[in-house]
MIKOL-848007 format. One line per field, with one value per residue (C-alpha): residue number from 0; residue in one letter; x, y, z. Coordinates in nm, 4 decimals. Layout:
N
n [NUM/...]
res [a/...]
u [X/...]
v [Y/...]
w [Z/...]
***
This chain:
407
n [0/1/2/3/4/5/6/7/8/9/10/11/12/13/14/15/16/17/18/19/20/21/22/23/24/25/26/27/28/29/30/31/32/33/34/35/36/37/38/39/40/41/42/43/44/45/46/47/48/49/50/51/52/53/54/55/56/57/58/59/60/61/62/63/64/65/66/67/68/69/70/71/72/73/74/75/76/77/78/79/80/81/82/83/84/85/86/87/88/89/90/91/92/93/94/95/96/97/98/99/100/101/102/103/104/105/106/107/108/109/110/111/112/113/114/115/116/117/118/119/120/121/122/123/124/125/126/127/128/129/130/131/132/133/134/135/136/137/138/139/140/141/142/143/144/145/146/147/148/149/150/151/152/153/154/155/156/157/158/159/160/161/162/163/164/165/166/167/168/169/170/171/172/173/174/175/176/177/178/179/180/181/182/183/184/185/186/187/188/189/190/191/192/193/194/195/196/197/198/199/200/201/202/203/204/205/206/207/208/209/210/211/212/213/214/215/216/217/218/219/220/221/222/223/224/225/226/227/228/229/230/231/232/233/234/235/236/237/238/239/240/241/242/243/244/245/246/247/248/249/250/251/252/253/254/255/256/257/258/259/260/261/262/263/264/265/266/267/268/269/270/271/272/273/274/275/276/277/278/279/280/281/282/283/284/285/286/287/288/289/290/291/292/293/294/295/296/297/298/299/300/301/302/303/304/305/306/307/308/309/310/311/312/313/314/315/316/317/318/319/320/321/322/323/324/325/326/327/328/329/330/331/332/333/334/335/336/337/338/339/340/341/342/343/344/345/346/347/348/349/350/351/352/353/354/355/356/357/358/359/360/361/362/363/364/365/366/367/368/369/370/371/372/373/374/375/376/377/378/379/380/381/382/383/384/385/386/387/388/389/390/391/392/393/394/395/396/397/398/399/400/401/402/403/404/405/406]
res [m/a/a/g/v/p/l/e/y/l/s/e/k/l/k/g/l/g/i/d/h/e/y/r/l/e/s/e/p/v/h/r/q/g/q/l/a/t/k/v/h/v/n/l/l/t/q/a/h/h/h/d/h/a/e/p/s/d/h/e/h/s/r/h/l/a/d/i/e/h/l/i/t/t/a/g/l/p/s/q/v/v/d/w/s/l/a/i/f/r/n/l/a/e/a/e/g/a/v/h/g/m/a/p/e/t/v/h/f/h/e/v/g/a/t/d/a/l/v/d/i/v/g/t/c/l/g/l/d/w/l/g/i/d/r/l/y/c/s/p/l/p/t/g/g/g/t/v/q/a/a/h/g/r/l/p/v/p/v/p/a/v/l/k/l/w/e/s/r/q/v/p/i/y/s/n/g/i/d/r/e/l/v/t/p/t/g/a/a/i/a/v/t/l/a/t/q/f/g/l/p/p/a/m/i/l/h/k/i/g/h/g/a/g/t/s/e/l/a/i/p/n/i/l/r/l/w/i/g/e/a/s/e/f/g/i/q/l/q/g/r/d/p/v/t/l/i/n/d/y/p/c/q/e/t/v/c/v/i/e/t/q/i/d/d/l/n/p/q/v/i/g/y/v/f/e/v/l/f/n/a/g/a/l/d/v/f/t/q/a/i/g/m/k/k/s/r/p/g/i/l/l/t/v/i/c/p/p/e/k/l/t/v/c/e/d/i/l/f/r/e/t/t/t/l/g/i/r/h/f/t/q/q/r/t/i/l/q/r/e/i/q/r/v/e/t/k/y/g/k/v/r/v/k/v/a/s/r/a/s/g/v/q/n/a/i/a/n/v/q/p/e/y/e/d/c/a/a/i/a/r/d/y/n/l/s/w/r/e/v/h/q/l/a/l/d/a/w/y/r/a/n/n/p/q/l/p]
u [1.4495/1.1487/1.0644/1.0920/1.4564/1.5634/1.8563/1.9802/2.0036/2.2101/2.4351/2.4961/2.5653/2.7972/3.0090/3.1429/3.3413/3.5615/3.5258/3.2590/3.5170/3.5291/3.1664/2.8384/2.5049/2.1943/1.8573/1.5888/1.2574/1.2946/1.0846/1.1789/0.9453/0.6813/0.7113/0.8144/1.1127/1.3943/1.7445/2.0191/2.3433/2.6782/2.8709/3.2420/3.4603/3.7604/3.9112/3.8464/3.5128/3.3352/3.2776/3.1916/3.5024/3.7268/4.1008/4.2705/4.4683/4.8175/4.6913/4.4499/4.5444/4.4142/4.2046/4.2441/3.9874/4.1572/4.1387/3.7687/3.6950/3.8820/3.6691/3.3444/3.4310/3.5441/3.2603/3.0226/2.7543/2.4685/2.5922/2.3654/2.4960/2.8570/2.7881/2.6044/2.8563/3.1593/2.9934/2.9110/3.2658/3.4105/3.1933/3.2844/3.6569/3.6291/3.4582/3.7114/3.9992/3.8637/3.8354/4.1910/4.3590/4.4480/4.3664/4.0680/4.2952/4.5153/4.2247/4.2388/3.9589/4.0914/3.9966/3.6963/3.5451/3.6045/3.4345/3.1337/3.1081/3.1389/2.8528/2.6364/2.6935/2.6969/2.4121/2.2016/2.2619/2.1784/1.8544/1.7455/1.8409/1.6434/1.3325/1.3632/1.3928/1.3925/1.4160/1.5089/1.3796/1.4994/1.3610/1.5678/1.8297/1.8711/2.2009/2.2229/2.4623/2.7240/3.0658/3.2021/3.5471/3.7266/4.0733/4.1939/4.0452/3.6986/3.4928/3.1701/2.8537/2.7755/3.1358/3.3284/3.2911/2.9051/2.8955/3.1122/2.8769/2.5706/2.7359/2.8075/2.4342/2.2918/2.1066/1.8293/1.9019/1.7309/1.7898/1.5484/1.7291/1.8870/2.2576/2.3673/2.5238/2.2157/2.3801/2.7124/2.9519/2.8427/2.4729/2.5310/2.7300/2.4501/2.1845/2.3829/2.4849/2.1587/1.8818/1.7186/1.5862/1.5739/1.2601/0.8898/0.7737/0.6735/0.3150/0.2924/0.0699/0.2049/0.2624/0.4923/0.6688/0.9878/1.1067/1.4736/1.5850/1.8867/2.0877/2.0253/1.7084/1.6292/1.3569/1.1825/1.1542/1.5024/1.3662/1.4452/1.1276/1.1386/0.8271/0.7914/0.5337/0.4536/0.4569/0.1145/-0.0578/-0.3148/-0.3539/-0.4297/-0.1858/0.0261/0.1219/0.4519/0.4265/0.7831/0.8818/0.9990/1.0938/1.1187/1.3556/1.2024/1.2977/1.0000/0.7742/0.4053/0.5412/0.7426/0.9556/0.8396/0.9571/0.7064/0.7936/0.6134/0.6248/0.3956/0.3258/0.1330/0.2601/0.2053/-0.0528/-0.3083/-0.3127/0.0463/-0.0531/-0.2230/0.0871/0.3076/0.0952/0.1343/0.5095/0.5495/0.3436/0.5342/0.8547/0.7472/0.5584/0.3191/0.0786/0.0500/-0.2097/-0.2711/-0.4445/-0.5661/-0.3775/-0.3364/0.0129/0.2035/0.0425/-0.2927/-0.2314/-0.4153/-0.1877/-0.1537/0.0438/0.1774/0.2625/0.4365/0.4773/0.7434/0.9870/1.3117/1.5040/1.2739/1.3331/1.5928/1.4066/1.0766/1.2544/1.4136/1.0698/0.9304/1.2187/1.2002/0.8170/0.7029/0.8036/0.9018/1.2181/1.2410/1.1288/1.0842/1.1210/1.1036/1.0878/0.7912/0.6645/0.3377/0.1388/0.0209/-0.2186/-0.1258/-0.2720/-0.3602/-0.5131/-0.7788/-0.9964/-1.3758/-1.6044/-1.9101/-2.1644/-1.9774/-1.6235/-1.3477/-1.2708/-0.9607/-1.0360/-0.7909/-0.8200/-0.6571/-0.6057/-0.4241/-0.2951/-0.5567/-0.4390/-0.3271/-0.5279/-0.5457/-0.8676/-1.0118/-1.0163/-1.1152/-1.2266/-1.2308/-1.2794/-1.0195/-1.1466/-1.0073/-1.1633/-1.5081/-1.4734/-1.3813/-1.6915/-1.9154/-1.7995/-1.8244/-2.1776/-2.3176/-2.3614/-2.3063/-1.9685/-2.1394/-2.3482/-2.0380/-1.8545/-2.1404/-2.1540/-1.7888/-1.8259/-2.1170/-1.9231/-1.6346/-1.8521/-2.0287/-1.7007/-1.5709/-1.8967/-2.0501/-2.3502/-2.4689/-2.7292]
v [-2.1968/-2.0482/-1.8730/-2.1952/-2.2191/-2.5875/-2.6455/-2.9175/-2.6676/-2.4272/-2.7031/-2.8375/-2.4981/-2.3939/-2.6991/-2.5228/-2.2945/-2.5818/-2.5164/-2.7631/-2.9473/-2.6381/-2.6205/-2.8056/-2.6378/-2.7249/-2.5718/-2.6283/-2.4656/-2.2615/-2.0139/-1.6588/-1.4909/-1.7442/-1.6897/-1.9749/-1.9152/-2.1090/-2.1059/-2.1800/-2.3017/-2.2673/-2.5114/-2.4498/-2.7633/-2.5966/-2.6038/-2.2295/-2.1114/-1.8729/-1.5115/-1.2376/-1.0422/-1.3175/-1.2699/-1.5347/-1.7997/-1.9108/-2.2174/-2.0184/-1.8689/-1.5435/-1.4996/-1.1785/-1.0241/-1.1717/-1.5213/-1.4860/-1.3427/-1.6409/-1.8875/-1.7166/-1.6765/-2.0440/-2.1982/-2.2450/-2.0257/-1.8518/-1.5260/-1.3023/-1.4768/-1.4188/-1.0460/-0.9950/-1.1871/-1.0069/-0.6673/-0.7484/-0.8626/-0.5556/-0.3234/-0.5117/-0.4957/-0.1261/-0.0525/-0.2510/-0.0925/0.2606/0.1940/0.0555/0.2887/0.0206/-0.0720/-0.3096/-0.5656/-0.5869/-0.6511/-1.0143/-1.2296/-1.4993/-1.8583/-1.8887/-1.5494/-1.5941/-1.9275/-1.8038/-1.4912/-1.6854/-1.9158/-1.6318/-1.3983/-1.6503/-1.8459/-1.5287/-1.4467/-1.8060/-1.7869/-1.4579/-1.5813/-1.8983/-1.6994/-1.4827/-1.1545/-0.8488/-0.5681/-0.5708/-0.3217/-0.2968/-0.1337/0.1066/-0.0814/-0.0937/0.0378/-0.1989/-0.0975/-0.2065/-0.3440/-0.6509/-0.8128/-0.7864/-0.8732/-0.5178/-0.5022/-0.4175/-0.2072/-0.0062/-0.1319/-0.0577/-0.1466/0.0943/-0.1167/-0.1276/0.2528/0.3040/0.0789/0.2621/0.5963/0.4781/0.4461/0.6999/0.4145/0.5257/0.3823/0.3847/0.2631/0.0113/0.0271/-0.3205/-0.3211/-0.6082/-0.6328/-0.6389/-0.5812/-0.7378/-0.6263/-0.9159/-0.8345/-0.4584/-0.5300/-0.7560/-0.4946/-0.1983/-0.3714/-0.5370/-0.3028/-0.0848/0.1420/0.1783/0.2950/0.2256/-0.0879/-0.0565/-0.1067/-0.4772/-0.7807/-1.0104/-1.3798/-1.5302/-1.4500/-1.6147/-1.5877/-1.6319/-1.6626/-1.5093/-1.6895/-1.4784/-1.4344/-1.0651/-0.8410/-0.8502/-1.1482/-1.1970/-1.2580/-1.1271/-1.1204/-1.1629/-1.0412/-1.1668/-1.0263/-0.8368/-0.4679/-0.3044/0.0260/0.0510/-0.3242/-0.3377/-0.5523/-0.3699/-0.5058/-0.6888/-0.8919/-0.7976/-1.0004/-0.7855/-0.8571/-0.6674/-0.7500/-0.6090/-0.6775/-0.5049/-0.7439/-0.6822/-0.4749/-0.1830/0.0720/0.4351/0.7489/0.9563/1.3321/1.5547/1.9238/2.1612/2.5041/2.7948/3.1081/3.0239/3.1679/2.8842/2.9545/2.8194/2.4701/2.3701/2.4715/2.2747/1.9670/2.0041/2.0407/1.7417/1.5142/1.6208/1.5367/1.1846/1.1910/0.9059/1.0961/1.4396/1.5460/1.8000/1.7858/2.0805/2.0996/2.3372/2.4718/2.6678/2.9851/2.8293/2.9211/2.7019/2.5372/2.2340/1.9107/1.8584/1.4912/1.3592/0.9917/0.9179/0.6517/0.6433/0.7738/1.0843/1.1833/1.4520/1.6177/1.6284/1.7786/2.0410/2.1365/2.1795/2.4003/2.6058/2.6462/2.6665/2.8512/2.5401/2.5473/2.1738/1.8468/1.5006/1.1901/0.8208/0.4927/0.2667/-0.0434/-0.0359/-0.3183/-0.2402/-0.4039/-0.4775/-0.2025/-0.1990/0.0736/-0.0460/0.1432/0.1101/0.2561/0.4553/0.6255/0.9537/0.8262/0.6253/0.6249/0.4842/0.2532/0.1609/-0.2048/-0.3222/-0.6854/-0.9089/-1.2648/-1.5225/-1.8792/-1.9181/-1.6184/-1.2472/-1.1422/-0.7984/-0.5861/-0.2445/-0.0806/0.2959/0.5057/0.7867/1.1179/1.3373/1.1256/1.1431/1.5171/1.5831/1.4086/1.5619/1.9059/1.8339/1.6864/1.8940/1.5816/1.5140/1.3650/1.0912/0.9887/0.9498/0.7622/0.5167/0.4764/0.3881/0.1403/-0.0305/-0.0512/-0.2181/-0.4746/-0.5599/-0.6028/-0.8374/-1.0197/-1.1073/-1.2662/-0.9237/-0.7460]
w [-1.8557/-1.6890/-2.0176/-2.2092/-2.3211/-2.2821/-2.0440/-2.2735/-2.5624/-2.3519/-2.2296/-2.5807/-2.7384/-2.4442/-2.5050/-2.8162/-2.5847/-2.4849/-2.1130/-2.0156/-1.7978/-1.5771/-1.4712/-1.4457/-1.5401/-1.3427/-1.2688/-1.0065/-0.8947/-0.5769/-0.3765/-0.3028/-0.0540/-0.1398/-0.5193/-0.7408/-0.9673/-1.1492/-1.0050/-1.2470/-1.0927/-1.2630/-1.0410/-1.0944/-1.0906/-0.9286/-0.5850/-0.5381/-0.4067/-0.6367/-0.5599/-0.8102/-0.7030/-0.5646/-0.5982/-0.8143/-0.6271/-0.7387/-0.9330/-1.1486/-1.4831/-1.6268/-1.9359/-2.1184/-2.3499/-2.6561/-2.5054/-2.4360/-2.7821/-2.9435/-2.7410/-2.8525/-3.2196/-3.2552/-3.0649/-3.3530/-3.1941/-3.3839/-3.5359/-3.3264/-3.0105/-3.1145/-3.1818/-2.8551/-2.6451/-2.7929/-2.7394/-2.3742/-2.2922/-2.4701/-2.2619/-1.9418/-2.0251/-2.1047/-1.7790/-1.5765/-1.7717/-1.7106/-1.3356/-1.3075/-1.5615/-1.8181/-2.1729/-2.2121/-2.3841/-2.0659/-1.8292/-1.7056/-1.5905/-1.3547/-1.4283/-1.1988/-1.2826/-1.6529/-1.6580/-1.4656/-1.6796/-2.0041/-1.9071/-1.7804/-2.0789/-2.3622/-2.1978/-2.1700/-2.5352/-2.6377/-2.4490/-2.6010/-2.9527/-2.8979/-2.7932/-3.1047/-2.9154/-3.1398/-2.8778/-2.5066/-2.2476/-1.8954/-1.5773/-1.3623/-1.1671/-0.7823/-0.6461/-0.3485/-0.0710/0.1786/0.0651/-0.1118/-0.1008/-0.4336/-0.5704/-0.4896/-0.1436/-0.0047/-0.2407/-0.1868/-0.3554/-0.6379/-0.7352/-0.9584/-1.2791/-1.2338/-1.1863/-1.4967/-1.7023/-1.5796/-1.6615/-2.0188/-2.0868/-1.8397/-1.6740/-1.4291/-1.0861/-0.7455/-0.3921/-0.2294/0.1019/0.0742/0.1670/-0.0652/-0.4002/-0.6248/-0.9679/-1.0522/-1.3278/-1.5416/-1.4991/-1.5618/-1.8771/-2.0144/-1.9488/-2.0680/-2.3946/-2.4933/-2.3575/-2.6190/-2.3493/-1.9696/-1.7887/-1.8223/-2.0022/-2.3667/-2.4871/-2.5507/-2.5656/-2.2941/-2.3984/-2.1360/-1.8080/-1.6815/-1.3196/-1.2530/-0.8886/-0.7234/-0.4643/-0.1547/0.0454/0.0575/0.2080/-0.1271/-0.3657/-0.5185/-0.8629/-1.2119/-1.4250/-1.8022/-1.9850/-2.3452/-2.5795/-2.8995/-2.9615/-2.9262/-2.8810/-2.5992/-2.6073/-2.9808/-3.1744/-3.4382/-3.7772/-3.7985/-3.4732/-3.3712/-3.0633/-2.7733/-2.4168/-2.0947/-1.8043/-1.4950/-1.1398/-0.9775/-0.7859/-0.7199/-0.4241/-0.5490/-0.3637/-0.3671/-0.1984/0.0045/0.0287/0.2764/0.3701/0.5578/0.4157/0.5698/0.3819/0.0128/-0.2230/-0.2772/-0.6507/-0.6796/-0.5571/-0.8831/-1.0799/-0.8327/-0.8990/-1.2702/-1.2567/-1.0174/-1.2365/-1.5485/-1.3604/-1.2946/-0.9621/-0.9262/-0.7019/-0.5361/-0.2759/-0.0029/0.3418/0.5453/0.8809/1.1741/1.2232/1.4877/1.6137/1.5088/1.1439/0.8842/0.6406/0.4168/0.4224/0.0692/-0.0072/-0.3174/-0.4033/-0.6629/-0.7827/-0.5892/-0.8980/-0.9076/-0.5361/-0.6045/-0.8934/-0.6968/-0.3979/-0.6186/-0.7545/-0.4059/-0.2974/-0.6170/-0.6490/-0.2816/0.0336/0.2231/0.4247/0.4887/0.3389/0.4915/0.2812/0.3552/0.1632/0.1607/-0.0174/-0.2079/-0.3672/-0.7174/-0.9584/-1.3171/-1.5334/-1.9030/-2.1196/-2.3603/-2.6004/-2.6400/-2.9036/-2.7982/-3.0285/-2.9521/-3.0147/-2.8595/-2.4884/-2.3173/-2.0312/-1.7518/-1.6526/-1.3303/-1.2468/-1.0063/-1.0316/-0.9316/-0.9778/-1.3380/-1.4586/-1.3915/-1.2137/-1.3119/-0.9974/-1.1391/-1.4618/-1.5033/-1.8205/-1.8460/-1.7084/-1.9928/-2.2670/-2.0921/-2.0314/-2.3988/-2.5233/-2.2586/-2.3777/-2.7423/-2.7257/-2.4344/-2.2217/-1.8533/-1.7609/-1.5619/-1.8683/-2.0881/-1.8130/-1.7899/-2.1682/-2.1757/-1.8886/-2.0646/-2.3912/-2.2125/-2.0406/-2.3655/-2.5460/-2.2761/-2.2150/-2.5510/-2.3875/-2.2678/-2.4788]
***
């Protein structure tokens, strides 16, 4: 709804499933950590209280995969919605079946869970189809933590079915230190089935953002963000105008891992190589500081900042490439600006420019503009110019392009 899909459209199309007497669909604006988002409620009209993993009570009947497939194929839904929904439920049943050692066809979804899952899955597919989405990209997913009560007893989070779904697509995951169930089997099945790719966002021209709210209040905004735009290269629109979307649950504050180690017995020539290997492995930043160590020996404090999912690989590099005997790591939150790479034309050639901005009211306010070092250096070498001169030329070109009134 926050991205523009009418609630009335979803409600009308979902009636085709023939289960509208089992639930009521509602939406409302809510705040999560001060951010406005849309909360969609699937209010189940049963005596049982809903829980993602609740055990069925005696009065509930089970729906097997074949029952759900029949509901979907006879509901008069758009063909793309039917294909997506069937694939998601098939993947969900296969994951549950693998966990419990049974065929997917024999996995049962009790009445409450099946109703909720049908509305969530088919409703998601209806929304994406209504928006005309061509490709779906998804960020790495948070593992969560703690335990949850399920039909077969108390399970660790992430629950086995979620892990099995992640394994099926080699989904990149990370821990943000929150001990709650952050990804349910239904959510994992949707992402694993529909996502073209997991990881960094694709180059795109951003048209619209939708914020969907979770139920719980967490240490970070419990919001799922939907980015909708068109494929682009360095901010320049490509031919074809294919609509793409990005599901991303990172807020303006993101979780990073900080890795530190002190070294006093390593050839300094190695440090440059270690920097290169760490950056190639996905480190966000690497730096050193001069320190005094035991027995008054001069040394360095080597610090690596990386995404949580890159922690292990960065630690492995430090142990392999340096003489360290121990590494500290801890998790922190960092606030980041939105960044976009644009290209400007100078009389010596094109230069990429990194433009950083932050939300200001209804617009994004430019906070920083910096030409890329390597592009400036290449032109400076080719034309025997100073790097500072090329840097200033690129800045002037960007400001002229974005402020037509300038001479």
